[in-house]
PDB file of N, CA, C, O and CB in Angstrom:
ATOM      1  N   MET A   1     115.541  -2.526 214.639  1.00  0.00           N
ATOM      2  CA  MET A   1     116.210  -1.455 213.934  1.00  0.00           C
ATOM      3  C   MET A   1     115.165  -0.549 213.285  1.00  0.00           C
ATOM      4  O   MET A   1     114.116  -1.002 212.827  1.00  0.00           O
ATOM      5  CB  MET A   1     117.188  -2.017 212.879  1.00  0.00           C
ATOM      6  N   VAL A   2     115.479   0.712 213.262  1.00  0.00           N
ATOM      7  CA  VAL A   2     114.599   1.694 212.639  1.00  0.00           C
ATOM      8  C   VAL A   2     115.411   2.410 211.567  1.00  0.00           C
ATOM      9  O   VAL A   2     116.477   2.952 211.859  1.00  0.00           O
ATOM     10  CB  VAL A   2     114.014   2.709 213.696  1.00  0.00           C
ATOM     11  N   PRO A   3     114.919   2.419 210.328  1.00  0.00           N
ATOM     12  CA  PRO A   3     115.674   3.101 209.282  1.00  0.00           C
ATOM     13  C   PRO A   3     115.667   4.614 209.483  1.00  0.00           C
ATOM     14  O   PRO A   3     114.681   5.187 209.947  1.00  0.00           O
ATOM     15  CB  PRO A   3     115.104   2.755 207.910  1.00  0.00           C
ATOM     16  N   VAL A   4     116.772   5.244 209.129  1.00  0.00           N
ATOM     17  CA  VAL A   4     116.867   6.693 209.165  1.00  0.00           C
ATOM     18  C   VAL A   4     116.703   7.185 207.734  1.00  0.00           C
ATOM     19  O   VAL A   4     117.496   6.843 206.857  1.00  0.00           O
ATOM     20  CB  VAL A   4     118.229   7.175 209.794  1.00  0.00           C
ATOM     21  N   VAL A   5     115.670   7.989 207.504  1.00  0.00           N
ATOM     22  CA  VAL A   5     115.362   8.493 206.174  1.00  0.00           C
ATOM     23  C   VAL A   5     115.602  10.001 206.163  1.00  0.00           C
ATOM     24  O   VAL A   5     115.018  10.728 206.968  1.00  0.00           O
ATOM     25  CB  VAL A   5     113.892   8.151 205.765  1.00  0.00           C
ATOM     26  N   PRO A   6     116.466  10.478 205.247  1.00  0.00           N
ATOM     27  CA  PRO A   6     116.718  11.919 205.192  1.00  0.00           C
ATOM     28  C   PRO A   6     115.405  12.701 205.047  1.00  0.00           C
ATOM     29  O   PRO A   6     114.545  12.347 204.241  1.00  0.00           O
ATOM     30  CB  PRO A   6     117.668  12.252 204.022  1.00  0.00           C
ATOM     31  N   GLY A   7     115.272  13.756 205.831  1.00  0.00           N
ATOM     32  CA  GLY A   7     114.077  14.592 205.780  1.00  0.00           C
ATOM     33  C   GLY A   7     112.990  14.173 206.765  1.00  0.00           C
ATOM     34  O   GLY A   7     111.996  14.880 206.927  1.00  0.00           O
ATOM     35  N   PHE A   8     113.166  13.057 207.405  1.00  0.00           N
ATOM     36  CA  PHE A   8     112.197  12.574 208.383  1.00  0.00           C
ATOM     37  C   PHE A   8     112.905  12.343 209.710  1.00  0.00           C
ATOM     38  O   PHE A   8     114.054  11.902 209.738  1.00  0.00           O
ATOM     39  CB  PHE A   8     111.506  11.272 207.892  1.00  0.00           C
ATOM     40  N   GLY A   9     112.232  12.635 210.784  1.00  0.00           N
ATOM     41  CA  GLY A   9     112.797  12.369 212.101  1.00  0.00           C
ATOM     42  C   GLY A   9     112.709  10.889 212.428  1.00  0.00           C
ATOM     43  O   GLY A   9     112.065  10.112 211.723  1.00  0.00           O
ATOM     44  N   ILE A  10     113.361  10.525 213.497  1.00  0.00           N
ATOM     45  CA  ILE A  10     113.278   9.134 213.948  1.00  0.00           C
ATOM     46  C   ILE A  10     111.890   8.922 214.540  1.00  0.00           C
ATOM     47  O   ILE A  10     111.479   9.671 215.427  1.00  0.00           O
ATOM     48  CB  ILE A  10     114.404   8.795 214.997  1.00  0.00           C
ATOM     49  N   PRO A  11     111.157   7.908 214.060  1.00  0.00           N
ATOM     50  CA  PRO A  11     109.793   7.697 214.562  1.00  0.00           C
ATOM     51  C   PRO A  11     109.782   7.318 216.038  1.00  0.00           C
ATOM     52  O   PRO A  11     110.671   6.623 216.530  1.00  0.00           O
ATOM     53  CB  PRO A  11     109.093   6.613 213.748  1.00  0.00           C
ATOM     54  N   LYS A  12     108.754   7.795 216.725  1.00  0.00           N
ATOM     55  CA  LYS A  12     108.576   7.420 218.124  1.00  0.00           C
ATOM     56  C   LYS A  12     107.949   6.036 218.168  1.00  0.00           C
ATOM     57  O   LYS A  12     106.941   5.773 217.513  1.00  0.00           O
ATOM     58  CB  LYS A  12     107.695   8.462 218.888  1.00  0.00           C
ATOM     59  N   ARG A  13     108.550   5.176 218.934  1.00  0.00           N
ATOM     60  CA  ARG A  13     108.038   3.815 219.046  1.00  0.00           C
ATOM     61  C   ARG A  13     107.599   3.561 220.465  1.00  0.00           C
ATOM     62  O   ARG A  13     108.161   4.113 221.411  1.00  0.00           O
ATOM     63  CB  ARG A  13     109.095   2.784 218.616  1.00  0.00           C
ATOM     64  N   ARG A  14     106.598   2.730 220.609  1.00  0.00           N
ATOM     65  CA  ARG A  14     106.095   2.339 221.925  1.00  0.00           C
ATOM     66  C   ARG A  14     106.387   0.857 222.125  1.00  0.00           C
ATOM     67  O   ARG A  14     106.332   0.058 221.190  1.00  0.00           O
ATOM     68  CB  ARG A  14     104.562   2.636 222.065  1.00  0.00           C
ATOM     69  N   PHE A  15     106.695   0.521 223.360  1.00  0.00           N
ATOM     70  CA  PHE A  15     107.040  -0.856 223.669  1.00  0.00           C
ATOM     71  C   PHE A  15     106.242  -1.324 224.880  1.00  0.00           C
ATOM     72  O   PHE A  15     105.737  -0.516 225.660  1.00  0.00           O
ATOM     73  CB  PHE A  15     108.554  -0.998 223.924  1.00  0.00           C
ATOM     74  N   GLY A  16     106.139  -2.627 225.021  1.00  0.00           N
ATOM     75  CA  GLY A  16     105.599  -3.248 226.215  1.00  0.00           C
ATOM     76  C   GLY A  16     104.243  -2.746 226.654  1.00  0.00           C
ATOM     77  O   GLY A  16     103.292  -2.703 225.875  1.00  0.00           O
ATOM     78  N   LYS A  17     104.173  -2.369 227.909  1.00  0.00           N
ATOM     79  CA  LYS A  17     102.912  -1.980 228.532  1.00  0.00           C
ATOM     80  C   LYS A  17     102.283  -0.789 227.840  1.00  0.00           C
ATOM     81  O   LYS A  17     101.071  -0.780 227.622  1.00  0.00           O
ATOM     82  CB  LYS A  17     103.125  -1.665 229.994  1.00  0.00           C
ATOM     83  N   GLU A  18     103.082   0.233 227.482  1.00  0.00           N
ATOM     84  CA  GLU A  18     102.539   1.423 226.813  1.00  0.00           C
ATOM     85  C   GLU A  18     101.889   1.045 225.483  1.00  0.00           C
ATOM     86  O   GLU A  18     100.803   1.528 225.163  1.00  0.00           O
ATOM     87  CB  GLU A  18     103.651   2.471 226.581  1.00  0.00           C
ATOM     88  N   TYR A  19     102.543   0.190 224.716  1.00  0.00           N
ATOM     89  CA  TYR A  19     101.987  -0.266 223.442  1.00  0.00           C
ATOM     90  C   TYR A  19     100.700  -1.053 223.674  1.00  0.00           C
ATOM     91  O   TYR A  19      99.685  -0.808 223.021  1.00  0.00           O
ATOM     92  CB  TYR A  19     103.012  -1.130 222.680  1.00  0.00           C
ATOM     93  N   PHE A  20     100.752  -2.003 224.610  1.00  0.00           N
ATOM     94  CA  PHE A  20      99.614  -2.876 224.866  1.00  0.00           C
ATOM     95  C   PHE A  20      98.389  -2.092 225.319  1.00  0.00           C
ATOM     96  O   PHE A  20      97.276  -2.368 224.872  1.00  0.00           O
ATOM     97  CB  PHE A  20      99.977  -3.914 225.911  1.00  0.00           C
ATOM     98  N   GLU A  21      98.585  -1.118 226.201  1.00  0.00           N
ATOM     99  CA  GLU A  21      97.451  -0.365 226.734  1.00  0.00           C
ATOM    100  C   GLU A  21      96.784   0.518 225.682  1.00  0.00           C
ATOM    101  O   GLU A  21      95.643   0.937 225.875  1.00  0.00           O
ATOM    102  CB  GLU A  21      97.903   0.488 227.896  1.00  0.00           C
ATOM    103  N   ARG A  22      97.459   0.808 224.587  1.00  0.00           N
ATOM    104  CA  ARG A  22      96.866   1.605 223.513  1.00  0.00           C
ATOM    105  C   ARG A  22      96.070   0.757 222.514  1.00  0.00           C
ATOM    106  O   ARG A  22      95.392   1.295 221.639  1.00  0.00           O
ATOM    107  CB  ARG A  22      97.954   2.365 222.782  1.00  0.00           C
ATOM    108  N   LEU A  23      96.158  -0.559 222.648  1.00  0.00           N
ATOM    109  CA  LEU A  23      95.395  -1.450 221.774  1.00  0.00           C
ATOM    110  C   LEU A  23      93.933  -1.472 222.208  1.00  0.00           C
ATOM    111  O   LEU A  23      93.607  -1.147 223.350  1.00  0.00           O
ATOM    112  CB  LEU A  23      95.988  -2.881 221.792  1.00  0.00           C
ATOM    113  N   SER A  24      93.069  -1.857 221.292  1.00  0.00           N
ATOM    114  CA  SER A  24      91.651  -1.983 221.643  1.00  0.00           C
ATOM    115  C   SER A  24      91.480  -3.142 222.619  1.00  0.00           C
ATOM    116  O   SER A  24      92.285  -4.073 222.623  1.00  0.00           O
ATOM    117  CB  SER A  24      90.774  -2.200 220.370  1.00  0.00           C
ATOM    118  N   PRO A  25      90.431  -3.090 223.451  1.00  0.00           N
ATOM    119  CA  PRO A  25      90.174  -4.223 224.352  1.00  0.00           C
ATOM    120  C   PRO A  25      90.039  -5.552 223.611  1.00  0.00           C
ATOM    121  O   PRO A  25      90.465  -6.589 224.122  1.00  0.00           O
ATOM    122  CB  PRO A  25      88.914  -3.965 225.156  1.00  0.00           C
ATOM    123  N   ALA A  26      89.456  -5.534 222.422  1.00  0.00           N
ATOM    124  CA  ALA A  26      89.309  -6.780 221.661  1.00  0.00           C
ATOM    125  C   ALA A  26      90.671  -7.346 221.265  1.00  0.00           C
ATOM    126  O   ALA A  26      90.883  -8.557 221.327  1.00  0.00           O
ATOM    127  CB  ALA A  26      88.451  -6.545 220.405  1.00  0.00           C
ATOM    128  N   THR A  27      91.587  -6.480 220.861  1.00  0.00           N
ATOM    129  CA  THR A  27      92.931  -6.928 220.488  1.00  0.00           C
ATOM    130  C   THR A  27      93.695  -7.407 221.716  1.00  0.00           C
ATOM    131  O   THR A  27      94.410  -8.407 221.654  1.00  0.00           O
ATOM    132  CB  THR A  27      93.705  -5.794 219.787  1.00  0.00           C
ATOM    133  N   GLN A  28      93.547  -6.697 222.831  1.00  0.00           N
ATOM    134  CA  GLN A  28      94.193  -7.132 224.068  1.00  0.00           C
ATOM    135  C   GLN A  28      93.719  -8.530 224.454  1.00  0.00           C
ATOM    136  O   GLN A  28      94.526  -9.398 224.786  1.00  0.00           O
ATOM    137  CB  GLN A  28      93.906  -6.136 225.208  1.00  0.00           C
ATOM    138  N   ALA A  29      92.414  -8.738 224.407  1.00  0.00           N
ATOM    139  CA  ALA A  29      91.846 -10.038 224.778  1.00  0.00           C
ATOM    140  C   ALA A  29      92.321 -11.133 223.830  1.00  0.00           C
ATOM    141  O   ALA A  29      92.579 -12.259 224.255  1.00  0.00           O
ATOM    142  CB  ALA A  29      90.310  -9.974 224.779  1.00  0.00           C
ATOM    143  N   GLU A  30      92.438 -10.802 222.549  1.00  0.00           N
ATOM    144  CA  GLU A  30      92.912 -11.776 221.569  1.00  0.00           C
ATOM    145  C   GLU A  30      94.370 -12.157 221.849  1.00  0.00           C
ATOM    146  O   GLU A  30      94.744 -13.324 221.733  1.00  0.00           O
ATOM    147  CB  GLU A  30      92.770 -11.212 220.139  1.00  0.00           C
ATOM    148  N   MET A  31      95.178 -11.178 222.215  1.00  0.00           N
ATOM    149  CA  MET A  31      96.597 -11.441 222.470  1.00  0.00           C
ATOM    150  C   MET A  31      96.812 -12.253 223.745  1.00  0.00           C
ATOM    151  O   MET A  31      97.632 -13.171 223.764  1.00  0.00           O
ATOM    152  CB  MET A  31      97.361 -10.130 222.564  1.00  0.00           C
ATOM    153  N   LEU A  32      96.082 -11.920 224.807  1.00  0.00           N
ATOM    154  CA  LEU A  32      96.274 -12.599 226.084  1.00  0.00           C
ATOM    155  C   LEU A  32      95.494 -13.900 226.194  1.00  0.00           C
ATOM    156  O   LEU A  32      95.908 -14.818 226.903  1.00  0.00           O
ATOM    157  CB  LEU A  32      95.879 -11.689 227.205  1.00  0.00           C
ATOM    158  N   GLY A  33      94.381 -13.983 225.505  1.00  0.00           N
ATOM    159  CA  GLY A  33      93.473 -15.098 225.701  1.00  0.00           C
ATOM    160  C   GLY A  33      92.463 -14.707 226.767  1.00  0.00           C
ATOM    161  O   GLY A  33      92.751 -13.845 227.597  1.00  0.00           O
ATOM    162  N   PRO A  34      91.292 -15.319 226.763  1.00  0.00           N
ATOM    163  CA  PRO A  34      90.222 -14.878 227.664  1.00  0.00           C
ATOM    164  C   PRO A  34      90.554 -14.985 229.147  1.00  0.00           C
ATOM    165  O   PRO A  34      90.196 -14.087 229.909  1.00  0.00           O
ATOM    166  CB  PRO A  34      88.998 -15.670 227.393  1.00  0.00           C
ATOM    167  N   GLY A  35      91.219 -16.036 229.580  1.00  0.00           N
ATOM    168  CA  GLY A  35      91.516 -16.204 231.006  1.00  0.00           C
ATOM    169  C   GLY A  35      92.480 -15.150 231.524  1.00  0.00           C
ATOM    170  O   GLY A  35      92.223 -14.524 232.552  1.00  0.00           O
ATOM    171  N   LYS A  36      93.582 -14.951 230.825  1.00  0.00           N
ATOM    172  CA  LYS A  36      94.564 -13.948 231.257  1.00  0.00           C
ATOM    173  C   LYS A  36      93.992 -12.543 231.135  1.00  0.00           C
ATOM    174  O   LYS A  36      94.234 -11.696 231.994  1.00  0.00           O
ATOM    175  CB  LYS A  36      95.856 -14.063 230.430  1.00  0.00           C
ATOM    176  N   TYR A  37      93.240 -12.295 230.080  1.00  0.00           N
ATOM    177  CA  TYR A  37      92.673 -10.957 229.893  1.00  0.00           C
ATOM    178  C   TYR A  37      91.727 -10.619 231.046  1.00  0.00           C
ATOM    179  O   TYR A  37      91.809  -9.534 231.621  1.00  0.00           O
ATOM    180  CB  TYR A  37      91.926 -10.863 228.538  1.00  0.00           C
ATOM    181  N   ASP A  38      90.842 -11.533 231.377  1.00  0.00           N
ATOM    182  CA  ASP A  38      89.891 -11.289 232.476  1.00  0.00           C
ATOM    183  C   ASP A  38      90.615 -11.081 233.801  1.00  0.00           C
ATOM    184  O   ASP A  38      90.263 -10.183 234.566  1.00  0.00           O
ATOM    185  CB  ASP A  38      88.905 -12.461 232.603  1.00  0.00           C
ATOM    186  N   ALA A  39      91.624 -11.905 234.076  1.00  0.00           N
ATOM    187  CA  ALA A  39      92.380 -11.770 235.322  1.00  0.00           C
ATOM    188  C   ALA A  39      93.141 -10.443 235.353  1.00  0.00           C
ATOM    189  O   ALA A  39      93.212  -9.796 236.398  1.00  0.00           O
ATOM    190  CB  ALA A  39      93.360 -12.951 235.489  1.00  0.00           C
ATOM    191  N   TRP A  40      93.705 -10.039 234.229  1.00  0.00           N
ATOM    192  CA  TRP A  40      94.431  -8.762 234.155  1.00  0.00           C
ATOM    193  C   TRP A  40      93.480  -7.594 234.378  1.00  0.00           C
ATOM    194  O   TRP A  40      93.808  -6.661 235.111  1.00  0.00           O
ATOM    195  CB  TRP A  40      95.141  -8.616 232.791  1.00  0.00           C
ATOM    196  N   LYS A  41      92.309  -7.634 233.755  1.00  0.00           N
ATOM    197  CA  LYS A  41      91.328  -6.555 233.925  1.00  0.00           C
ATOM    198  C   LYS A  41      90.843  -6.474 235.368  1.00  0.00           C
ATOM    199  O   LYS A  41      90.521  -5.386 235.845  1.00  0.00           O
ATOM    200  CB  LYS A  41      90.133  -6.764 232.983  1.00  0.00           C
ATOM    201  N   ARG A  42      90.784  -7.599 236.068  1.00  0.00           N
ATOM    202  CA  ARG A  42      90.361  -7.618 237.473  1.00  0.00           C
ATOM    203  C   ARG A  42      91.507  -7.224 238.416  1.00  0.00           C
ATOM    204  O   ARG A  42      91.315  -7.147 239.630  1.00  0.00           O
ATOM    205  CB  ARG A  42      89.835  -9.012 237.846  1.00  0.00           C
ATOM    206  N   GLY A  43      92.688  -6.978 237.859  1.00  0.00           N
ATOM    207  CA  GLY A  43      93.823  -6.560 238.683  1.00  0.00           C
ATOM    208  C   GLY A  43      94.493  -7.683 239.449  1.00  0.00           C
ATOM    209  O   GLY A  43      95.138  -7.440 240.468  1.00  0.00           O
ATOM    210  N   GLN A  44      94.347  -8.915 238.967  1.00  0.00           N
ATOM    211  CA  GLN A  44      94.925 -10.050 239.682  1.00  0.00           C
ATOM    212  C   GLN A  44      96.429 -10.191 239.470  1.00  0.00           C
ATOM    213  O   GLN A  44      97.089 -10.929 240.202  1.00  0.00           O
ATOM    214  CB  GLN A  44      94.242 -11.315 239.255  1.00  0.00           C
ATOM    215  N   PHE A  45      96.973  -9.497 238.485  1.00  0.00           N
ATOM    216  CA  PHE A  45      98.420  -9.470 238.265  1.00  0.00           C
ATOM    217  C   PHE A  45      98.776  -8.216 237.492  1.00  0.00           C
ATOM    218  O   PHE A  45      97.924  -7.599 236.852  1.00  0.00           O
ATOM    219  CB  PHE A  45      98.900 -10.739 237.507  1.00  0.00           C
ATOM    220  N   ASP A  46     100.043  -7.849 237.558  1.00  0.00           N
ATOM    221  CA  ASP A  46     100.544  -6.694 236.820  1.00  0.00           C
ATOM    222  C   ASP A  46     100.997  -7.121 235.433  1.00  0.00           C
ATOM    223  O   ASP A  46     101.381  -8.272 235.225  1.00  0.00           O
ATOM    224  CB  ASP A  46     101.701  -6.018 237.581  1.00  0.00           C
ATOM    225  N   PHE A  47     100.953  -6.207 234.499  1.00  0.00           N
ATOM    226  CA  PHE A  47     101.366  -6.483 233.128  1.00  0.00           C
ATOM    227  C   PHE A  47     102.780  -7.080 233.091  1.00  0.00           C
ATOM    228  O   PHE A  47     103.049  -8.012 232.333  1.00  0.00           O
ATOM    229  CB  PHE A  47     101.306  -5.196 232.286  1.00  0.00           C
ATOM    230  N   GLU A  48     103.667  -6.538 233.907  1.00  0.00           N
ATOM    231  CA  GLU A  48     105.055  -6.985 233.922  1.00  0.00           C
ATOM    232  C   GLU A  48     105.206  -8.447 234.332  1.00  0.00           C
ATOM    233  O   GLU A  48     106.243  -9.058 234.072  1.00  0.00           O
ATOM    234  CB  GLU A  48     105.856  -6.119 234.853  1.00  0.00           C
ATOM    235  N   ASP A  49     104.186  -9.009 234.966  1.00  0.00           N
ATOM    236  CA  ASP A  49     104.237 -10.404 235.406  1.00  0.00           C
ATOM    237  C   ASP A  49     103.984 -11.401 234.271  1.00  0.00           C
ATOM    238  O   ASP A  49     104.141 -12.607 234.463  1.00  0.00           O
ATOM    239  CB  ASP A  49     103.224 -10.626 236.506  1.00  0.00           C
ATOM    240  N   LEU A  50     103.596 -10.908 233.097  1.00  0.00           N
ATOM    241  CA  LEU A  50     103.290 -11.799 231.977  1.00  0.00           C
ATOM    242  C   LEU A  50     104.509 -12.562 231.464  1.00  0.00           C
ATOM    243  O   LEU A  50     104.366 -13.606 230.828  1.00  0.00           O
ATOM    244  CB  LEU A  50     102.689 -11.005 230.850  1.00  0.00           C
ATOM    245  N   ALA A  51     105.697 -12.047 231.736  1.00  0.00           N
ATOM    246  CA  ALA A  51     106.929 -12.735 231.333  1.00  0.00           C
ATOM    247  C   ALA A  51     107.712 -13.119 232.580  1.00  0.00           C
ATOM    248  O   ALA A  51     107.757 -12.370 233.555  1.00  0.00           O
ATOM    249  CB  ALA A  51     107.795 -11.838 230.392  1.00  0.00           C
ATOM    250  N   SER A  52     108.320 -14.283 232.536  1.00  0.00           N
ATOM    251  CA  SER A  52     109.129 -14.780 233.645  1.00  0.00           C
ATOM    252  C   SER A  52     110.510 -15.176 233.120  1.00  0.00           C
ATOM    253  O   SER A  52     110.646 -15.631 231.985  1.00  0.00           O
ATOM    254  CB  SER A  52     108.434 -15.989 234.346  1.00  0.00           C
ATOM    255  N   ILE A  53     111.512 -14.999 233.946  1.00  0.00           N
ATOM    256  CA  ILE A  53     112.853 -15.451 233.594  1.00  0.00           C
ATOM    257  C   ILE A  53     113.099 -16.754 234.338  1.00  0.00           C
ATOM    258  O   ILE A  53     113.031 -16.808 235.566  1.00  0.00           O
ATOM    259  CB  ILE A  53     113.944 -14.373 233.944  1.00  0.00           C
ATOM    260  N   LYS A  54     113.381 -17.787 233.585  1.00  0.00           N
ATOM    261  CA  LYS A  54     113.612 -19.114 234.156  1.00  0.00           C
ATOM    262  C   LYS A  54     115.056 -19.537 233.892  1.00  0.00           C
ATOM    263  O   LYS A  54     115.567 -19.336 232.790  1.00  0.00           O
ATOM    264  CB  LYS A  54     112.616 -20.157 233.563  1.00  0.00           C
ATOM    265  N   PRO A  55     115.709 -20.112 234.880  1.00  0.00           N
ATOM    266  CA  PRO A  55     117.076 -20.584 234.661  1.00  0.00           C
ATOM    267  C   PRO A  55     117.094 -21.874 233.841  1.00  0.00           C
ATOM    268  O   PRO A  55     116.149 -22.662 233.887  1.00  0.00           O
ATOM    269  CB  PRO A  55     117.782 -20.805 236.002  1.00  0.00           C
ATOM    270  N   HIS A  56     118.152 -22.077 233.111  1.00  0.00           N
ATOM    271  CA  HIS A  56     118.362 -23.327 232.377  1.00  0.00           C
ATOM    272  C   HIS A  56     119.815 -23.725 232.619  1.00  0.00           C
ATOM    273  O   HIS A  56     120.718 -22.901 232.470  1.00  0.00           O
ATOM    274  CB  HIS A  56     118.041 -23.170 230.819  1.00  0.00           C
ATOM    275  N   ARG A  57     120.041 -24.957 232.983  1.00  0.00           N
ATOM    276  CA  ARG A  57     121.383 -25.362 233.386  1.00  0.00           C
ATOM    277  C   ARG A  57     122.390 -25.290 232.244  1.00  0.00           C
ATOM    278  O   ARG A  57     123.586 -25.161 232.504  1.00  0.00           O
ATOM    279  CB  ARG A  57     121.348 -26.761 233.938  1.00  0.00           C
ATOM    280  N   VAL A  58     121.956 -25.368 231.000  1.00  0.00           N
ATOM    281  CA  VAL A  58     122.873 -25.297 229.866  1.00  0.00           C
ATOM    282  C   VAL A  58     122.877 -23.908 229.233  1.00  0.00           C
ATOM    283  O   VAL A  58     123.940 -23.336 228.993  1.00  0.00           O
ATOM    284  CB  VAL A  58     122.501 -26.344 228.821  1.00  0.00           C
ATOM    285  N   TRP A  59     121.695 -23.368 228.965  1.00  0.00           N
ATOM    286  CA  TRP A  59     121.589 -22.130 228.202  1.00  0.00           C
ATOM    287  C   TRP A  59     121.529 -20.880 229.063  1.00  0.00           C
ATOM    288  O   TRP A  59     121.614 -19.768 228.542  1.00  0.00           O
ATOM    289  CB  TRP A  59     120.384 -22.182 227.338  1.00  0.00           C
ATOM    290  N   GLY A  60     121.385 -21.041 230.357  1.00  0.00           N
ATOM    291  CA  GLY A  60     121.308 -19.880 231.236  1.00  0.00           C
ATOM    292  C   GLY A  60     119.883 -19.350 231.317  1.00  0.00           C
ATOM    293  O   GLY A  60     118.944 -20.035 230.913  1.00  0.00           O
ATOM    294  N   PRO A  61     119.714 -18.145 231.833  1.00  0.00           N
ATOM    295  CA  PRO A  61     118.369 -17.585 231.998  1.00  0.00           C
ATOM    296  C   PRO A  61     117.678 -17.361 230.659  1.00  0.00           C
ATOM    297  O   PRO A  61     118.309 -16.949 229.685  1.00  0.00           O
ATOM    298  CB  PRO A  61     118.435 -16.272 232.766  1.00  0.00           C
ATOM    299  N   ASN A  62     116.382 -17.636 230.619  1.00  0.00           N
ATOM    300  CA  ASN A  62     115.608 -17.373 229.406  1.00  0.00           C
ATOM    301  C   ASN A  62     114.225 -16.865 229.783  1.00  0.00           C
ATOM    302  O   ASN A  62     113.697 -17.178 230.850  1.00  0.00           O
ATOM    303  CB  ASN A  62     115.498 -18.645 228.530  1.00  0.00           C
ATOM    304  N   VAL A  63     113.661 -16.084 228.895  1.00  0.00           N
ATOM    305  CA  VAL A  63     112.347 -15.477 229.134  1.00  0.00           C
ATOM    306  C   VAL A  63     111.261 -16.415 228.634  1.00  0.00           C
ATOM    307  O   VAL A  63     111.360 -16.971 227.540  1.00  0.00           O
ATOM    308  CB  VAL A  63     112.234 -14.090 228.439  1.00  0.00           C
ATOM    309  N   GLN A  64     110.231 -16.582 229.442  1.00  0.00           N
ATOM    310  CA  GLN A  64     109.097 -17.438 229.081  1.00  0.00           C
ATOM    311  C   GLN A  64     107.807 -16.716 229.411  1.00  0.00           C
ATOM    312  O   GLN A  64     107.776 -15.835 230.270  1.00  0.00           O
ATOM    313  CB  GLN A  64     109.164 -18.805 229.818  1.00  0.00           C
ATOM    314  N   VAL A  65     106.745 -17.094 228.724  1.00  0.00           N
ATOM    315  CA  VAL A  65     105.415 -16.582 229.027  1.00  0.00           C
ATOM    316  C   VAL A  65     104.950 -17.215 230.332  1.00  0.00           C
ATOM    317  O   VAL A  65     104.995 -18.436 230.483  1.00  0.00           O
ATOM    318  CB  VAL A  65     104.409 -16.878 227.864  1.00  0.00           C
ATOM    319  N   THR A  66     104.508 -16.398 231.266  1.00  0.00           N
ATOM    320  CA  THR A  66     104.051 -16.894 232.558  1.00  0.00           C
ATOM    321  C   THR A  66     102.669 -17.524 232.391  1.00  0.00           C
ATOM    322  O   THR A  66     101.763 -16.871 231.874  1.00  0.00           O
ATOM    323  CB  THR A  66     104.016 -15.749 233.614  1.00  0.00           C
ATOM    324  N   PRO A  67     102.485 -18.766 232.812  1.00  0.00           N
ATOM    325  CA  PRO A  67     101.169 -19.391 232.697  1.00  0.00           C
ATOM    326  C   PRO A  67     100.149 -18.736 233.636  1.00  0.00           C
ATOM    327  O   PRO A  67     100.506 -18.194 234.682  1.00  0.00           O
ATOM    328  CB  PRO A  67     101.271 -20.890 232.997  1.00  0.00           C
ATOM    329  N   LEU A  68      98.893 -18.799 233.245  1.00  0.00           N
ATOM    330  CA  LEU A  68      97.815 -18.183 234.026  1.00  0.00           C
ATOM    331  C   LEU A  68      97.800 -18.700 235.455  1.00  0.00           C
ATOM    332  O   LEU A  68      97.605 -17.918 236.386  1.00  0.00           O
ATOM    333  CB  LEU A  68      96.463 -18.444 233.367  1.00  0.00           C
ATOM    334  N   LYS A  69      97.998 -19.981 235.648  1.00  0.00           N
ATOM    335  CA  LYS A  69      97.942 -20.555 237.003  1.00  0.00           C
ATOM    336  C   LYS A  69      99.025 -19.978 237.906  1.00  0.00           C
ATOM    337  O   LYS A  69      98.865 -19.970 239.127  1.00  0.00           O
ATOM    338  CB  LYS A  69      98.081 -22.077 236.940  1.00  0.00           C
ATOM    339  N   ALA A  70     100.126 -19.494 237.330  1.00  0.00           N
ATOM    340  CA  ALA A  70     101.174 -18.873 238.137  1.00  0.00           C
ATOM    341  C   ALA A  70     100.887 -17.390 238.391  1.00  0.00           C
ATOM    342  O   ALA A  70     101.479 -16.789 239.288  1.00  0.00           O
ATOM    343  CB  ALA A  70     102.531 -19.033 237.448  1.00  0.00           C
ATOM    344  N   LEU A  71      99.985 -16.803 237.611  1.00  0.00           N
ATOM    345  CA  LEU A  71      99.667 -15.395 237.743  1.00  0.00           C
ATOM    346  C   LEU A  71      98.613 -15.111 238.808  1.00  0.00           C
ATOM    347  O   LEU A  71      98.654 -14.073 239.468  1.00  0.00           O
ATOM    348  CB  LEU A  71      99.204 -14.867 236.431  1.00  0.00           C
ATOM    349  N   VAL A  72      97.668 -16.040 238.972  1.00  0.00           N
ATOM    350  CA  VAL A  72      96.551 -15.799 239.900  1.00  0.00           C
ATOM    351  C   VAL A  72      96.633 -16.676 241.129  1.00  0.00           C
ATOM    352  O   VAL A  72      95.770 -16.595 242.004  1.00  0.00           O
ATOM    353  CB  VAL A  72      95.225 -16.033 239.203  1.00  0.00           C
TER     354      VAL A  72
END
């Protein structure tokens, strides 16, 4: 949620890949960890591949972080 303040416009927000690519390389590496960061910089996977949807027999589909071994 974004608060609406009289006299100010709605702030522009960035999400996902656009937000991540504007971070410093050091922050990107810290967020991904050295293995994923190096593989991502080498083009071994796309940013969108970092999350996977996995089925669950009770709870249904859920989003999980894709492990490095599944990315490369």
